[in-house]
C-alpha positions in Angstrom: -126.6 -124.8 -10.0 -123.4 -126.0 -11.6 -122.2 -129.6 -11.0 -119.6 -129.7 -8.2 -116.2 -130.6 -9.5 -114.8 -134.1 -8.9 -112.6 -133.9 -5.9 -114.3 -131.0 -4.2 -115.1 -131.2 -0.5 -118.0 -129.6 1.4 -118.8 -129.5 5.1 -122.2 -128.1 6.0 -123.1 -127.4 9.6 -121.0 -130.4 10.8 -121.0 -131.0 14.5 -119.1 -133.7 16.3 -119.8 -134.6 20.0 -118.1 -137.1 22.2 -120.5 -137.6 25.0 -121.1 -134.1 26.5 -118.0 -132.6 24.8 -118.4 -130.9 21.5 -115.2 -131.3 19.4 -116.5 -129.6 16.3 -119.0 -126.7 16.3 -121.2 -126.3 13.2 -118.3 -126.4 10.7 -118.8 -124.9 7.2 -115.9 -125.5 4.9 -115.4 -125.7 1.1 -112.3 -127.2 -0.6 -112.0 -126.7 -4.3 -110.8 -129.5 -6.5 -107.1 -129.5 -7.3 -106.1 -127.5 -4.2 -104.0 -128.4 -1.1 -105.8 -127.2 2.0 -104.1 -127.5 5.4 -106.0 -127.8 8.7 -103.7 -126.1 11.2 -104.0 -125.6 14.9 -102.8 -126.6 18.3 -103.5 -129.9 19.9 -107.2 -130.4 20.7 -108.4 -127.8 18.2 -110.4 -130.3 16.1 -108.3 -130.6 13.0 -107.7 -134.4 13.2 -111.3 -135.0 14.1 -112.3 -133.1 11.0 -110.0 -135.2 8.8 -111.2 -138.4 10.4 -114.8 -137.4 9.6 -113.9 -136.8 6.0 -112.1 -140.1 5.9 -115.1 -142.0 7.3 -113.3 -142.9 10.5 -115.7 -140.8 12.6 -119.4 -140.1 12.0 -120.7 -136.5 12.4 -123.2 -136.0 15.2 -125.1 -133.7 12.8 -124.6 -131.9 9.4 -123.4 -133.3 6.1 -120.2 -134.0 4.2 -119.9 -134.1 0.4 -117.1 -135.3 -1.8 -117.4 -134.4 -5.5 -121.1 -133.4 -4.9 -122.0 -136.8 -3.4 -123.2 -137.0 0.2 -120.9 -139.3 2.0 -121.9 -138.4 5.6 -123.0 -141.9 6.5 -120.9 -143.9 4.1 -118.2 -146.2 5.4 -114.5 -145.3 4.7 -114.1 -147.9 1.9 -116.9 -146.3 -0.1 -115.7 -142.7 0.0 -113.1 -142.6 -2.8 -110.5 -141.1 -0.5 -107.0 -142.4 0.5 -105.1 -141.5 3.6 -101.4 -141.2 4.4 -101.0 -141.8 8.1 -98.5 -140.3 10.5 -96.9 -143.7 11.1 -96.9 -144.5 7.3 -98.5 -147.9 8.2 -96.4 -149.9 5.9 -96.3 -153.7 6.2 -92.7 -154.5 7.4 -92.7 -158.0 6.0 -93.8 -157.1 2.5 -91.7 -155.5 -0.2 -92.1 -151.9 -1.2 -93.9 -153.0 -4.4 -96.2 -155.3 -2.6 -97.0 -152.6 -0.1 -98.1 -150.2 -2.9 -100.0 -153.0 -4.7 -101.9 -154.2 -1.7 -104.8 -151.8 -1.9 -105.1 -152.4 -5.7 -105.3 -156.2 -5.2 -107.8 -155.8 -2.3 -109.9 -153.7 -4.7 -110.1 -156.5 -7.3 -107.2 -156.0 -9.6 -105.2 -159.0 -10.7 -101.8 -159.4 -9.1 -100.1 -158.6 -12.4 -102.1 -155.5 -13.1 -101.7 -154.3 -9.5 -98.0 -154.8 -9.6 -97.8 -152.9 -12.9 -99.8 -150.0 -11.5 -97.8 -150.1 -8.2 -94.5 -149.9 -10.2 -95.9 -146.8 -12.0 -96.8 -145.3 -8.7 -93.3 -145.7 -7.4 -91.9 -144.1 -10.5 -94.3 -141.2 -9.9 -92.8 -140.5 -6.5 -89.2 -140.9 -7.6 -88.7 -144.5 -6.3 -88.3 -146.4 -9.5 -86.2 -149.5 -8.8 -87.0 -149.6 -5.1 -89.8 -152.1 -5.4 -87.9 -155.1 -4.2 -86.7 -153.5 -1.0 -88.3 -153.9 2.5 -89.5 -150.7 4.2 -86.8 -151.1 6.8 -84.2 -150.7 4.1 -85.5 -147.2 3.2 -84.9 -143.8 4.8 -87.8 -142.1 6.6 -88.4 -139.8 3.6 -88.5 -142.7 1.2 -90.9 -144.6 3.4 -93.1 -141.5 3.4 -93.1 -141.5 -0.4 -94.0 -145.1 -0.5 -97.1 -144.3 1.7 -98.0 -141.5 -0.7 -97.6 -143.8 -3.7 -99.8 -146.4 -2.1 -102.5 -143.8 -1.7 -102.2 -142.3 -5.1 -102.4 -145.5 -7.1 -105.9 -145.9 -5.8 -106.8 -142.7 -7.8 -108.8 -141.2 -5.0 -110.8 -138.0 -5.4 -109.2 -136.6 -2.3 -105.8 -137.5 -0.7 -105.7 -137.1 3.1 -102.5 -136.5 5.0 -102.4 -136.7 8.7 -99.2 -135.1 10.2 -97.3 -136.9 7.4 -93.9 -135.4 8.3 -93.9 -135.6 12.1 -91.6 -138.6 12.3 -88.9 -137.0 10.2 -86.0 -134.8 11.3 -86.0 -131.1 10.5 -83.9 -131.3 7.3 -85.8 -134.2 5.9 -89.1 -132.6 6.7 -88.1 -129.6 4.5 -87.2 -131.9 1.6 -90.2 -134.2 1.8 -92.8 -131.3 2.2 -91.3 -129.8 -1.0 -91.7 -133.2 -2.8 -95.3 -133.5 -1.6 -96.2 -130.0 -2.8 -94.5 -130.5 -6.2 -96.3 -133.8 -6.7 -99.7 -132.3 -5.8 -99.2 -129.4 -8.2 -97.9 -131.6 -11.0 -100.8 -134.1 -10.7 -103.5 -131.6 -9.7 -105.2 -133.8 -7.1 -107.2 -132.5 -4.1 -105.4 -132.8 -0.8 -106.4 -132.1 2.8 -103.3 -131.9 5.0 -103.3 -131.8 8.8 -100.4 -130.4 10.8 -99.6 -128.3 13.9 -96.5 -126.9 12.3 -97.0 -123.3 11.0 -93.9 -123.3 8.8 -95.0 -126.6 7.2 -98.5 -125.2 6.5 -97.1 -122.0 5.0 -94.8 -124.0 2.7 -97.2 -126.5 1.2 -100.7 -124.9 1.2 -102.9 -123.2 -1.3 -105.1 -122.3 1.6 -104.8 -122.7 5.4 -107.7 -123.2 7.8 -106.6 -122.4 11.3 -108.8 -124.1 13.9 -109.3 -123.2 17.6 -111.6 -125.1 20.0 -113.5 -126.8 17.2 -114.1 -123.7 15.1 -112.5 -122.0 12.2 -110.5 -119.0 13.6 -109.4 -117.8 10.1 -108.8 -119.2 6.7 -107.1 -117.9 3.6 -103.9 -118.0 1.5 -100.7 -118.5 3.6 -99.5 -114.9 3.1 -102.9 -113.4 4.1 -102.9 -115.3 7.4 -99.3 -114.4 8.2 -99.5 -110.7 7.2 -103.2 -109.9 8.1 -104.3 -111.9 11.2 -107.8 -111.2 12.4 -107.2 -112.0 16.0 -104.5 -112.1 18.7 -104.7 -115.9 18.6 -103.9 -116.0 14.8 -101.2 -113.4 15.1 -99.4 -115.4 17.8 -100.0 -118.8 16.4 -98.9 -117.9 12.8 -95.3 -117.1 13.5 -95.1 -115.9 17.1 -96.0 -112.2 16.7 -95.6 -109.6 19.4 -99.0 -108.1 20.2 -98.7 -104.5 21.5 -101.4 -102.2 22.7 -101.5 -99.0 20.6 -103.7 -95.9 19.9 -104.9 -95.2 16.4 -104.7 -91.4 16.2 -105.6 -91.0 12.5 -107.1 -92.9 9.6 -106.8 -91.4 6.1 -106.8 -92.8 2.6 -106.6 -96.4 3.8 -103.6 -95.7 6.1 -103.7 -95.6 9.9 -101.3 -93.7 12.1 -100.7 -95.5 15.4 -99.0 -94.3 18.5 -97.2 -96.3 21.2 -95.7 -94.2 24.1 -95.2 -91.3 21.8 -93.7 -93.3 18.9 -95.7 -93.1 15.7 -95.9 -95.4 12.7 -98.1 -95.5 9.6 -99.6 -98.8 8.2 -102.6 -100.2 6.3 -105.8 -99.3 8.2 -107.6 -102.6 7.5 -111.0 -100.9 8.2 -109.8 -99.8 11.6 -111.1 -96.6 13.2 -109.4 -94.1 15.6 -109.2 -95.4 19.2 -107.5 -98.1 21.2 -106.2 -101.1 19.2 -103.7 -103.9 19.1 -100.8 -104.2 16.8 -99.2 -107.5 15.7 -95.5 -107.1 15.0 -93.4 -110.0 13.7 -90.1 -110.6 15.4 -88.1 -110.0 12.2 -90.1 -106.7 11.4 -88.4 -104.9 14.3 -85.1 -103.0 13.9 -82.7 -102.3 16.8 -80.3 -99.4 17.1 -77.9 -99.1 20.0 -78.4 -96.0 22.1 -74.9 -95.5 23.5 -75.2 -93.8 26.8 -78.8 -92.6 26.1 -81.0 -93.0 29.2 -84.4 -94.5 28.9 -86.8 -91.6 29.4 -90.1 -93.1 28.1 -90.1 -90.7 25.2 -89.6 -91.5 21.6 -86.0 -92.2 20.7 -84.0 -90.7 17.9 -85.8 -90.3 14.6 -89.2 -91.2 16.2 -88.1 -94.5 17.5 -89.3 -96.3 20.7 -86.8 -96.7 23.6 -86.1 -100.1 25.0 -83.5 -102.2 27.0 -82.1 -105.6 26.1 -83.1 -108.2 28.7 -81.4 -111.2 27.0 -79.7 -112.1 23.7 -78.8 -115.4 22.0 -76.5 -115.8 19.1 -77.9 -118.5 16.7 -75.5 -118.4 13.8 -77.4 -116.5 11.1 -79.4 -114.3 13.5 -79.5 -113.0 17.0 -82.7 -113.4 19.2 -83.4 -110.7 21.8 -85.9 -110.0 24.5 -86.3 -106.3 24.8 -88.1 -104.5 27.6 -90.3 -101.6 26.5 -92.1 -99.2 28.8 -95.3 -101.3 28.9 -94.2 -104.8 27.6 -91.5 -107.1 26.6 -91.0 -108.0 22.9 -89.2 -110.7 21.1 -86.8 -109.6 18.3 -84.9 -111.5 15.5 -82.0 -109.5 14.2 -80.2 -110.8 11.0 -78.1 -107.7 10.5 -75.4 -108.0 13.2 -72.8 -110.6 14.1 -72.1 -109.0 17.5 -75.0 -109.4 19.9 -76.0 -106.5 22.1 -75.4 -107.4 25.7 -78.2 -107.5 28.4 -78.7 -104.1 29.8 -77.9 -102.3 26.5 -80.2 -99.3 25.8 -81.7 -99.5 22.3 -84.2 -97.7 20.0 -86.9 -99.7 18.3 -88.3 -99.2 14.8 -90.6 -101.1 12.5 -90.1 -102.3 9.0 -92.8 -101.8 6.3 -93.8 -105.5 6.2 -94.6 -107.8 9.1 -96.8 -105.4 11.0 -100.6 -105.4 11.0 -103.5 -104.0 13.0 -105.7 -106.6 14.6 -109.2 -105.8 13.6 -111.1 -108.8 14.8 
């Protein structure tokens, strides 16, 4: 057996119970060194509990946790060689930025001069050279977040843990800071475990996403795989709000499946599906709308083998229009970026699918 790489993480059959409630069910998870893995899921799914067990802030009821091949299951937080960036940043308001970053180094035994020198290098690393003399209150939210990251990185941990690190920032600042965190992680090559409930954030920063549901891993893989090839209705809906439509697989040949919905047919990757009833995940931006001027809804395929529908509501949002469209058996959500003039409620339309953004649910 090869020696596990420094910075790797391994959960083996980890269970966490709070009284009679089981928060984590027999978790098996491997995180390779130098990767950024995001634990993603709705509130109560177990992602924060998993992070806290890795940090040493919670103790597993059973199972084991390894960091860099070392069993840390029962070790206290200060002996695990990890550092955590909290949601609230947890900066000392009365201390300068430089002293905030140096605090952990001094507590670890470095002299004040050495700690301040290393802290100054850490601030330079995150693009805050020259900010050491300021108080946290004199910085923007994004700058405070970078101070928290610098304070963690100067400790040279095997694993950096980030717990909802952008939740206190506005939307525009979140986009910028998440890009900065990702660039820093890739440039320095450290291992990071990132917790968020924001799907877009997870897609933007991750090498791999682990989606959790009710204390279990629902699916894990690269961002594109989870978005384009969900294994369940839960994943399809959670990773980008997909429409889930019942369909019939009428033929499978050479890796392609032909599906049928109310007479409308479409071909797509089979994903090991077999003929019979199935479910189709369709992203809102993978649907095309064509006005059917004066064409009654007959329940039969529209022109050019398209599905008939009727607009229930429309909302103009600048660079796109959002629609709810009633089909024969369901209502779908559509994002249309190709028109500046929204179709009014009551308009008859024909529905088509693009090549990407559609997948059979095979789980």
